[in-house]
N, CA and C of each residue as an Amber inpcrd file, in Angstrom:
protein
   348
   0.8410000  -1.1640000   0.0210000  -0.0040000   0.0070000   0.0000000
   0.9070000   1.2250000   0.0030000   0.7560000   2.1000000  -1.0690000
   1.6080000   3.2350000  -1.2210000   0.8050000   4.5100000  -1.2340000
   1.4510000   5.5970000  -0.7720000   0.8770000   6.9460000  -0.8610000
   1.1060000   7.4490000  -2.2810000   0.5300000   8.6380000  -2.5940000
   0.6890000   9.2160000  -3.9220000   2.0990000   9.4820000  -4.2750000
   2.9890000   9.7300000  -3.2710000   4.3790000   9.9940000  -3.6100000
   5.2360000   8.6760000  -3.6520000   4.5970000   7.5130000  -3.5230000
   5.2940000   6.2480000  -3.6480000   5.8080000   5.6710000  -2.3210000
   5.5410000   6.3410000  -1.2110000   5.9810000   5.8420000   0.0950000
   5.1600000   4.6390000   0.5010000   5.7740000   3.5300000   0.8880000
   5.1110000   2.3480000   1.3250000   4.6350000   2.5690000   2.7740000
   3.3250000   2.5400000   2.9720000   2.7560000   2.7860000   4.2730000
   2.1740000   1.4870000   4.8930000   2.0320000   0.4420000   4.1060000
   1.5060000  -0.8110000   4.6040000   1.6170000  -1.8970000   3.5770000
   1.3440000  -3.1030000   3.9910000   1.4090000  -4.2340000   3.0910000
   0.4190000  -5.3030000   3.5120000   0.0070000  -6.0920000   2.5880000
  -0.8630000  -7.2690000   2.8460000  -0.0820000  -8.4470000   2.3650000
   0.1600000  -9.3850000   3.2920000   0.8590000 -10.6250000   2.9580000
  -0.1920000 -11.7250000   3.0100000  -0.1670000 -12.5990000   2.0380000
  -1.1360000 -13.6570000   1.9200000  -0.4550000 -14.9100000   1.4620000
  -0.7420000 -16.0300000   2.1140000  -0.0500000 -17.2550000   1.6430000
  -0.8340000 -17.9000000   0.4920000  -0.2770000 -18.9390000  -0.0640000
  -0.8670000 -19.5730000  -1.3090000  -2.2860000 -20.0140000  -1.0350000
  -2.5150000 -20.7030000   0.0860000  -3.8980000 -21.2330000   0.2790000
  -4.9140000 -20.1000000   0.4460000  -4.5440000 -19.0630000   1.0790000
  -5.4210000 -17.9170000   1.2250000  -5.6380000 -17.2660000  -0.0770000
  -4.5720000 -17.1270000  -0.9090000  -4.6750000 -16.5050000  -2.2400000
  -5.6680000 -17.2930000  -3.1190000  -5.5520000 -18.6050000  -3.0390000
  -6.4540000 -19.4920000  -3.8650000  -7.8800000 -19.3370000  -3.3360000
  -8.0110000 -19.3530000  -2.0430000  -9.3580000 -19.2760000  -1.4810000
 -10.0270000 -17.9230000  -1.7840000  -9.3120000 -16.7920000  -1.5840000
  -9.9480000 -15.5010000  -1.7500000  -9.9870000 -15.0960000  -3.2350000
  -8.8090000 -15.1070000  -3.8950000  -8.7820000 -14.7200000  -5.2790000
  -9.5130000 -15.6470000  -6.1930000  -9.3380000 -16.9380000  -5.9780000
 -10.0440000 -17.9430000  -6.7890000 -11.5190000 -17.9460000  -6.5030000
 -11.8930000 -17.7380000  -5.2160000 -13.2860000 -17.6890000  -4.8930000
 -14.0120000 -16.4630000  -5.4830000 -13.3080000 -15.3370000  -5.5220000
 -13.9510000 -14.1300000  -6.0720000 -14.2900000 -14.3250000  -7.5790000
 -13.3550000 -14.9550000  -8.2570000 -13.6620000 -15.1540000  -9.6950000
 -14.3750000 -16.4860000 -10.0120000 -14.7730000 -17.1510000  -8.9430000
 -15.5810000 -18.3490000  -9.0310000 -14.8880000 -19.4810000  -9.8880000
 -13.6040000 -19.5800000  -9.6660000 -12.8060000 -20.6310000 -10.3650000
 -13.1690000 -21.9800000  -9.7500000 -13.2770000 -23.0250000 -10.5180000
 -13.5800000 -24.3570000  -9.9680000 -12.5140000 -24.7840000  -8.9570000
 -12.9720000 -25.4190000  -7.8840000 -12.0840000 -25.8910000  -6.8310000
 -11.0070000 -26.8310000  -7.3500000 -11.3660000 -27.6650000  -8.3190000
 -10.3850000 -28.5910000  -8.8920000  -9.2070000 -27.8300000  -9.5510000
  -9.4920000 -26.7800000 -10.2150000  -8.4640000 -25.9760000 -10.8810000
  -7.5740000 -25.2940000  -9.7840000  -8.1940000 -24.8740000  -8.7420000
  -7.4610000 -24.2170000  -7.6260000  -6.5590000 -25.2430000  -6.9090000
  -7.0990000 -26.4710000  -6.8000000  -6.2710000 -27.5330000  -6.1430000
  -5.0970000 -27.8570000  -7.0150000  -5.2340000 -27.8450000  -8.3490000
  -4.0990000 -28.0440000  -9.2290000  -3.0340000 -26.9610000  -8.9790000
  -3.4970000 -25.7200000  -8.8400000  -2.4890000 -24.6350000  -8.5890000
  -1.7960000 -24.8260000  -7.2500000  -2.5810000 -25.2610000  -6.2620000
  -1.9700000 -25.5900000  -4.9320000  -0.8570000 -26.6360000  -5.0660000
  -1.1310000 -27.6870000  -5.8050000  -0.1070000 -28.7350000  -5.9660000
   1.0880000 -28.2310000  -6.7510000   0.8720000 -27.2760000  -7.6760000
   1.9970000 -26.7520000  -8.4180000   2.7030000 -25.6190000  -7.6480000
   2.0730000 -25.1070000  -6.6100000   2.6990000 -24.0520000  -5.8090000
   2.6850000 -22.6760000  -6.3980000   1.6710000 -22.3910000  -7.2800000
   1.5920000 -21.1040000  -7.8540000   0.1320000 -20.7970000  -8.2290000
  -0.1050000 -19.4920000  -8.4430000  -1.4500000 -19.0330000  -8.8010000
  -1.4270000 -18.5100000 -10.2550000  -2.6060000 -18.4920000 -10.8550000
  -2.7480000 -17.9440000 -12.2020000  -2.9150000 -16.4470000 -12.1760000
  -2.7950000 -15.8690000 -13.3320000  -2.9680000 -14.4310000 -13.4770000
  -4.4240000 -14.0630000 -13.1120000  -5.3690000 -14.9180000 -13.3880000
  -6.7570000 -14.7070000 -13.1010000  -7.0010000 -14.6200000 -11.5620000
  -6.3410000 -15.5210000 -10.8110000  -6.4280000 -15.4760000  -9.3630000
  -5.7740000 -14.2390000  -8.8540000  -4.6720000 -13.8520000  -9.3870000
  -4.0060000 -12.6030000  -8.9520000  -4.8820000 -11.4070000  -9.2200000
  -5.6000000 -11.3920000 -10.3690000  -6.5050000 -10.3020000 -10.6380000
  -7.6160000 -10.2380000  -9.5850000  -8.1580000 -11.4110000  -9.2040000
  -9.1420000 -11.4790000  -8.1620000  -8.6160000 -10.9160000  -6.8130000
  -7.3570000 -11.2770000  -6.4580000  -6.7140000 -10.7220000  -5.2930000
  -6.6020000  -9.2010000  -5.3640000  -6.1990000  -8.7210000  -6.5390000
  -6.1160000  -7.2510000  -6.7310000  -7.4200000  -6.5550000  -6.3880000
  -8.4930000  -7.1480000  -6.8190000  -9.8570000  -6.5820000  -6.5100000
 -10.0640000  -6.5650000  -5.0280000  -9.7620000  -7.6670000  -4.3590000
  -9.9540000  -7.7350000  -2.8730000  -9.0900000  -6.7630000  -2.1710000
  -7.8040000  -6.6210000  -2.5790000  -6.8900000  -5.6670000  -1.9170000
  -7.3670000  -4.2500000  -2.1710000  -7.8660000  -3.9700000  -3.3580000
  -8.3620000  -2.6430000  -3.7110000  -9.5790000  -2.2750000  -2.8380000
 -10.4730000  -3.2170000  -2.6900000 -11.6580000  -2.9570000  -1.7900000
 -11.2310000  -2.7730000  -0.3300000 -10.3230000  -3.5760000   0.1360000
  -9.7720000  -3.4320000   1.4790000  -9.1520000  -2.0360000   1.6500000
  -8.3180000  -1.6270000   0.6680000  -7.6800000  -0.3280000   0.6550000
  -8.7270000   0.7760000   0.7630000  -9.7770000   0.6650000   0.0130000
 -10.8120000   1.7070000   0.0290000 -11.4590000   1.8310000   1.4370000
 -11.7070000   0.6950000   2.0850000 -12.2610000   0.7390000   3.4040000
 -11.2470000   1.3940000   4.4060000  -9.9760000   1.0270000   4.2740000
  -9.0040000   1.6190000   5.2260000  -8.8040000   3.1080000   4.9600000
  -8.9110000   3.5290000   3.6720000  -8.7760000   4.9780000   3.3760000
  -9.8770000   5.8020000   3.9720000 -11.0240000   5.2030000   4.2380000
 -12.1690000   5.9190000   4.8030000 -12.0010000   6.2260000   6.3230000
 -11.0140000   5.5820000   6.9240000 -10.7390000   5.8730000   8.3420000
  -9.8700000   7.0910000   8.4370000 -10.3290000   8.1300000   9.0750000
  -9.6540000   9.4450000   9.0660000  -8.1920000   9.3810000   9.5140000
  -7.8260000   8.5560000  10.4500000  -6.4220000   8.5770000  10.9230000
  -5.4720000   7.8510000   9.9930000  -5.9620000   7.1630000   9.0220000
  -5.0730000   6.4010000   8.1020000  -4.6190000   7.2670000   6.9250000
  -3.3990000   7.0300000   6.4850000  -2.9810000   7.7530000   5.2640000
  -3.6970000   7.2300000   4.0430000  -3.8760000   8.0810000   3.0420000
  -4.5350000   7.6330000   1.8160000  -3.5080000   6.8270000   0.9970000
  -3.8860000   5.5520000   0.6720000  -2.9570000   4.6850000  -0.0070000
  -3.6680000   4.0460000  -1.2170000  -2.8160000   3.5060000  -2.1070000
  -3.2760000   2.7340000  -3.2730000  -2.5280000   1.4140000  -3.2820000
  -3.2040000   0.3320000  -3.6790000  -2.5040000  -0.9390000  -3.7280000
  -1.6580000  -1.0870000  -4.9480000  -0.5900000  -1.8390000  -4.8780000
   0.1640000  -2.2590000  -6.0140000  -0.3440000  -3.6220000  -6.4340000
   0.0520000  -4.1250000  -7.6050000  -0.3490000  -5.4300000  -7.9950000
   0.2920000  -6.4840000  -7.0900000  -0.4230000  -7.5850000  -6.7860000
   0.1490000  -8.6440000  -5.9700000   1.4040000  -9.2430000  -6.6390000
   2.4490000  -9.4410000  -5.8150000   3.6710000 -10.0650000  -6.3430000
   4.1800000 -11.0660000  -5.2760000   5.0200000 -11.9560000  -5.7110000
   5.6370000 -12.9160000  -4.7730000   6.4880000 -12.1030000  -3.8570000
   6.4430000 -12.4640000  -2.5400000   7.1940000 -11.7370000  -1.4900000
   8.6480000 -12.1070000  -1.5310000   9.4400000 -11.1030000  -1.4850000
  10.9090000 -11.2670000  -1.2920000  11.2840000 -10.2940000  -0.1710000
  11.8080000 -10.7840000   0.9360000  12.1660000  -9.9240000   2.0640000
  13.1230000  -8.8500000   1.6740000  12.8720000  -7.6380000   2.1080000
  13.7840000  -6.5080000   1.7440000  15.0910000  -6.6630000   2.5200000
  16.1040000  -6.0460000   1.9620000  17.4080000  -5.9770000   2.5970000
  17.2360000  -5.1430000   3.8470000  18.0990000  -5.3720000   4.8600000
  18.0080000  -4.6480000   6.1400000  18.0980000  -3.1460000   5.9520000
  18.7750000  -2.6570000   4.9440000  18.9440000  -1.2300000   4.7680000
  17.9780000  -0.6400000   3.6920000  17.0590000  -1.4800000   3.2010000
  16.0600000  -1.0180000   2.1840000  15.0230000  -0.1260000   2.8230000
  14.4380000   0.8110000   2.0640000  13.3800000   1.6840000   2.6150000
  12.1880000   0.8900000   3.1910000  11.9660000  -0.2980000   2.6830000
  10.8020000  -1.0790000   3.1570000  11.1770000  -2.0270000   4.2790000
  12.3980000  -1.9590000   4.8440000  12.8590000  -2.8970000   5.8640000
  11.9890000  -2.8510000   7.1380000  11.2700000  -1.7540000   7.3650000
  10.4040000  -1.5860000   8.5070000   9.3290000  -2.7280000   8.4940000
   9.0360000  -3.2340000   7.3550000   8.0160000  -4.3190000   7.2410000
   8.4110000  -5.5480000   8.0400000   9.6870000  -5.7790000   8.1640000
  10.1930000  -6.9620000   8.8810000   9.9290000  -6.9410000  10.3810000
   9.6880000  -5.7430000  10.9290000   9.5320000  -5.6250000  12.3580000
   8.4340000  -4.5390000  12.6510000   7.3520000  -4.5880000  11.9680000
   6.2760000  -3.6430000  12.1170000   5.5830000  -3.7790000  13.4650000
   5.3550000  -2.6940000  14.1410000   4.5810000  -2.7010000  15.4330000
   3.0980000  -2.6830000  15.1670000   2.6910000  -2.3480000  13.9080000
   1.2810000  -2.4010000  13.5490000   1.0330000  -3.6230000  12.6650000
   0.5370000  -4.6730000  13.2840000   0.3880000  -5.9520000  12.5680000
  -0.8700000  -6.7060000  12.9990000  -1.5450000  -7.2280000  12.0210000
  -2.7240000  -8.0870000  12.3310000  -2.5500000  -9.3460000  11.4990000
  -2.6280000 -10.5450000  12.1710000  -2.5520000 -11.8020000  11.5140000
  -3.9550000 -12.4690000  11.6110000  -4.4520000 -12.8140000  10.4020000
  -5.7450000 -13.4750000  10.3390000  -5.5030000 -14.9010000   9.8250000
  -5.9560000 -15.8860000  10.5870000  -5.6860000 -17.2830000  10.2140000
  -7.0020000 -18.0780000  10.2250000  -7.0400000 -19.0500000   9.3590000
  -8.1980000 -19.8960000   9.3150000  -7.9860000 -21.0850000   8.4260000
  -8.8660000 -22.0360000   8.4650000  -8.7820000 -23.2300000   7.6700000
  -9.6190000 -23.0550000   6.4200000  -9.0730000 -23.3660000   5.2390000
  -9.8130000 -23.2690000   4.0130000  -9.7560000 -24.6190000   3.3290000
 -10.4620000 -24.7830000   2.1950000 -10.4100000 -26.0100000   1.4440000
  -8.9570000 -26.3300000   0.9520000  -8.0800000 -25.3600000   1.0310000
  -6.7140000 -25.4790000   0.5240000  -5.7220000 -25.5950000   1.6850000
  -6.2220000 -25.7790000   2.9040000  -5.3940000 -25.9290000   4.0770000
  -5.3810000 -24.6500000   4.9490000  -4.5300000 -24.6710000   5.9510000
  -4.4660000 -23.4880000   6.8040000  -4.0230000 -22.2630000   6.0070000
  -4.6420000 -21.1440000   6.2490000  -4.4020000 -19.9090000   5.5000000
  -4.1280000 -18.7930000   6.4210000  -3.2880000 -17.8270000   5.9280000
  -2.9160000 -16.7100000   6.7570000  -2.9270000 -15.4460000   5.8570000
  -3.4870000 -14.4060000   6.3760000  -3.4380000 -13.0360000   5.8190000
  -2.8240000 -12.1670000   6.8960000  -1.7590000 -11.4300000   6.5560000
  -1.1410000 -10.5330000   7.4910000  -1.1710000  -9.1160000   6.9190000
  -1.6560000  -8.1820000   7.7710000  -1.6920000  -6.7830000   7.4190000
  -0.6320000  -6.0910000   8.2920000   0.2220000  -5.2860000   7.7010000
   1.1960000  -4.5360000   8.3960000   1.1170000  -3.0610000   8.0410000
   1.4780000  -2.2050000   8.9070000   1.4900000  -0.7480000   8.6400000
   2.5900000  -0.0610000   9.3920000   2.9270000   1.1230000   8.9540000
   3.9360000   1.9410000   9.6130000   3.4240000   2.4040000  10.9400000
């Protein structure tokens, strides 16, 4: 989640099973196709597009809270931890963090929201 000047103010981390459940569910992809992606360890562009929609809606809700900075989501990408001296290194030790966990048809799933 970035501000208009490109500053990263937050991030949404989502594991493969949650990505398949949410993104695949939004686009109503058949469960068998999603299970195939799970066994391959990757998601399709269509599932990523579904996740983009979910992240965009979540961003819109967060932007309506007065104390939050106005942010826009970037496209979902595979997570690579930032270097310790990178501008986004704060993500590794954020004090503003929410972990959401649950069981889906694709196994245990986690969504993590972090902010500055």
